[in-house]
MITIKE-254077 format. One record per atom (N, C-alpha, C): x negated, z negated, y negated; residue number from 1; residue in three letters. Coordinates in steps of 0.05 Angstrom, whole numbers, always signed. Each point is the difference from the previous one (the first is absolute). Example, Ala and Ser with C-alpha at 12.3 -4.5 7.8 and 13.67 -1.06 7.14 Angstrom:
<x=-264 | z=-156 | y=+114 | nr=1 | rest=Ala> .
<x=+18 | z=+0 | y=-24 | nr=1 | rest=Ala> .
<x=-18 | z=+0 | y=-24 | nr=1 | rest=Ala> .
<x=+7 | z=+14 | y=-21 | nr=2 | rest=Ser> .
<x=-16 | z=-1 | y=-24 | nr=2 | rest=Ser> .
<x=+15 | z=-14 | y=-22 | nr=2 | rest=Ser> .
END
This chain:
<x=+1059 | z=+2207 | y=-841 | nr=1 | rest=Met> .
<x=+5 | z=-21 | y=+20 | nr=1 | rest=Met> .
<x=-27 | z=-7 | y=+14 | nr=1 | rest=Met> .
<x=-6 | z=-26 | y=+1 | nr=2 | rest=Asn> .
<x=-25 | z=-8 | y=+11 | nr=2 | rest=Asn> .
<x=+1 | z=-1 | y=+31 | nr=2 | rest=Asn> .
<x=-23 | z=+1 | y=+12 | nr=3 | rest=Lys> .
<x=-2 | z=+3 | y=+29 | nr=3 | rest=Lys> .
<x=+13 | z=-23 | y=+16 | nr=3 | rest=Lys> .
<x=-6 | z=-24 | y=-8 | nr=4 | rest=Ser> .
<x=+10 | z=-23 | y=+16 | nr=4 | rest=Ser> .
<x=+31 | z=+0 | y=+0 | nr=4 | rest=Ser> .
<x=+11 | z=+7 | y=-23 | nr=5 | rest=Arg> .
<x=+30 | z=+1 | y=-2 | nr=5 | rest=Arg> .
<x=+11 | z=+21 | y=+19 | nr=5 | rest=Arg> .
<x=-14 | z=+23 | y=+1 | nr=6 | rest=Gln> .
<x=+8 | z=+22 | y=+17 | nr=6 | rest=Gln> .
<x=-1 | z=-9 | y=+30 | nr=6 | rest=Gln> .
<x=-22 | z=-14 | y=+6 | nr=7 | rest=Lys> .
<x=-3 | z=-9 | y=+28 | nr=7 | rest=Lys> .
<x=+22 | z=-19 | y=+8 | nr=7 | rest=Lys> .
<x=+7 | z=-18 | y=-19 | nr=8 | rest=Glu> .
<x=+22 | z=-19 | y=+6 | nr=8 | rest=Glu> .
<x=+26 | z=+15 | y=+4 | nr=8 | rest=Glu> .
<x=+5 | z=+20 | y=-17 | nr=9 | rest=Leu> .
<x=+25 | z=+15 | y=+2 | nr=9 | rest=Leu> .
<x=+2 | z=+15 | y=+27 | nr=9 | rest=Leu> .
<x=-22 | z=+13 | y=+8 | nr=10 | rest=Thr> .
<x=+0 | z=+15 | y=+25 | nr=10 | rest=Thr> .
<x=+4 | z=-19 | y=+24 | nr=10 | rest=Thr> .
<x=-13 | z=-23 | y=-2 | nr=11 | rest=Arg> .
<x=+3 | z=-20 | y=+22 | nr=11 | rest=Arg> .
<x=+29 | z=-9 | y=+2 | nr=11 | rest=Arg> .
<x=+12 | z=-6 | y=-23 | nr=12 | rest=Trp> .
<x=+27 | z=-9 | y=-1 | nr=12 | rest=Trp> .
<x=+19 | z=+21 | y=+11 | nr=12 | rest=Trp> .
<x=-5 | z=+25 | y=-8 | nr=13 | rest=Leu> .
<x=+17 | z=+22 | y=+9 | nr=13 | rest=Leu> .
<x=-2 | z=+3 | y=+30 | nr=13 | rest=Leu> .
<x=-24 | z=-3 | y=+11 | nr=14 | rest=Lys> .
<x=-4 | z=+1 | y=+29 | nr=14 | rest=Lys> .
<x=+16 | z=-22 | y=+14 | nr=14 | rest=Lys> .
<x=-2 | z=-24 | y=-11 | nr=15 | rest=Gln> .
<x=+15 | z=-22 | y=+12 | nr=15 | rest=Gln> .
<x=+30 | z=+5 | y=+0 | nr=15 | rest=Gln> .
<x=+10 | z=+11 | y=-23 | nr=16 | rest=Gln> .
<x=+28 | z=+5 | y=-2 | nr=16 | rest=Gln> .
<x=+9 | z=+21 | y=+20 | nr=16 | rest=Gln> .
<x=-17 | z=+21 | y=+4 | nr=17 | rest=Ser> .
<x=+8 | z=+21 | y=+19 | nr=17 | rest=Ser> .
<x=+1 | z=-11 | y=+28 | nr=17 | rest=Ser> .
<x=-19 | z=-18 | y=+7 | nr=18 | rest=Val> .
<x=-1 | z=-12 | y=+27 | nr=18 | rest=Val> .
<x=+25 | z=-17 | y=+4 | nr=18 | rest=Val> .
<x=+7 | z=-15 | y=-20 | nr=19 | rest=Ile> .
<x=+24 | z=-18 | y=+2 | nr=19 | rest=Ile> .
<x=+25 | z=+17 | y=+2 | nr=19 | rest=Ile> .
<x=+2 | z=+21 | y=-16 | nr=20 | rest=Ser> .
<x=+24 | z=+17 | y=+1 | nr=20 | rest=Ser> .
<x=+2 | z=+14 | y=+27 | nr=20 | rest=Ser> .
<x=-23 | z=+8 | y=+11 | nr=21 | rest=Gln> .
<x=+1 | z=+13 | y=+27 | nr=21 | rest=Gln> .
<x=+9 | z=-19 | y=+21 | nr=21 | rest=Gln> .
<x=-9 | z=-25 | y=-2 | nr=22 | rest=Arg> .
<x=+9 | z=-21 | y=+19 | nr=22 | rest=Arg> .
<x=+30 | z=-4 | y=-2 | nr=22 | rest=Arg> .
<x=+10 | z=-1 | y=-24 | nr=23 | rest=Trp> .
<x=+29 | z=-4 | y=-4 | nr=23 | rest=Trp> .
<x=+16 | z=+24 | y=+11 | nr=23 | rest=Trp> .
<x=-12 | z=+25 | y=-4 | nr=24 | rest=Leu> .
<x=+13 | z=+24 | y=+11 | nr=24 | rest=Leu> .
<x=+2 | z=-2 | y=+30 | nr=24 | rest=Leu> .
<x=-22 | z=-9 | y=+13 | nr=25 | rest=Asn> .
<x=+0 | z=-2 | y=+29 | nr=25 | rest=Asn> .
<x=+20 | z=-21 | y=+9 | nr=25 | rest=Asn> .
<x=+2 | z=-22 | y=-14 | nr=26 | rest=Ile> .
<x=+18 | z=-22 | y=+8 | nr=26 | rest=Ile> .
<x=+29 | z=+10 | y=-3 | nr=26 | rest=Ile> .
<x=+6 | z=+13 | y=-22 | nr=27 | rest=Ser> .
<x=+28 | z=+9 | y=-5 | nr=27 | rest=Ser> .
<x=+7 | z=+21 | y=+20 | nr=27 | rest=Ser> .
<x=-20 | z=+17 | y=+8 | nr=28 | rest=Arg> .
<x=+5 | z=+20 | y=+20 | nr=28 | rest=Arg> .
<x=+7 | z=-12 | y=+27 | nr=28 | rest=Arg> .
<x=-16 | z=-21 | y=+7 | nr=29 | rest=Leu> .
<x=+5 | z=-14 | y=+25 | nr=29 | rest=Leu> .
<x=+28 | z=-13 | y=+0 | nr=29 | rest=Leu> .
<x=+6 | z=-13 | y=-23 | nr=30 | rest=Leu> .
<x=+27 | z=-13 | y=-2 | nr=30 | rest=Leu> .
<x=+22 | z=+21 | y=+2 | nr=30 | rest=Leu> .
<x=-5 | z=+24 | y=-10 | nr=31 | rest=Gly> .
<x=+20 | z=+21 | y=+1 | nr=31 | rest=Gly> .
<x=+5 | z=+9 | y=+28 | nr=31 | rest=Gly> .
<x=-21 | z=-1 | y=+17 | nr=32 | rest=Phe> .
<x=+2 | z=+9 | y=+27 | nr=32 | rest=Phe> .
<x=+14 | z=-21 | y=+17 | nr=32 | rest=Phe> .
<x=-3 | z=-25 | y=-7 | nr=33 | rest=Val> .
<x=+12 | z=-21 | y=+17 | nr=33 | rest=Val> .
<x=+31 | z=+1 | y=-2 | nr=33 | rest=Val> .
END
């Protein structure tokens, strides 16, 4: 696996984790309401 591809993958994974965390927080807030 070449370096640039690996960098893209890690960046994408980081974005996905941030988005999923945001959704978790939103769903948690909605659950409390």
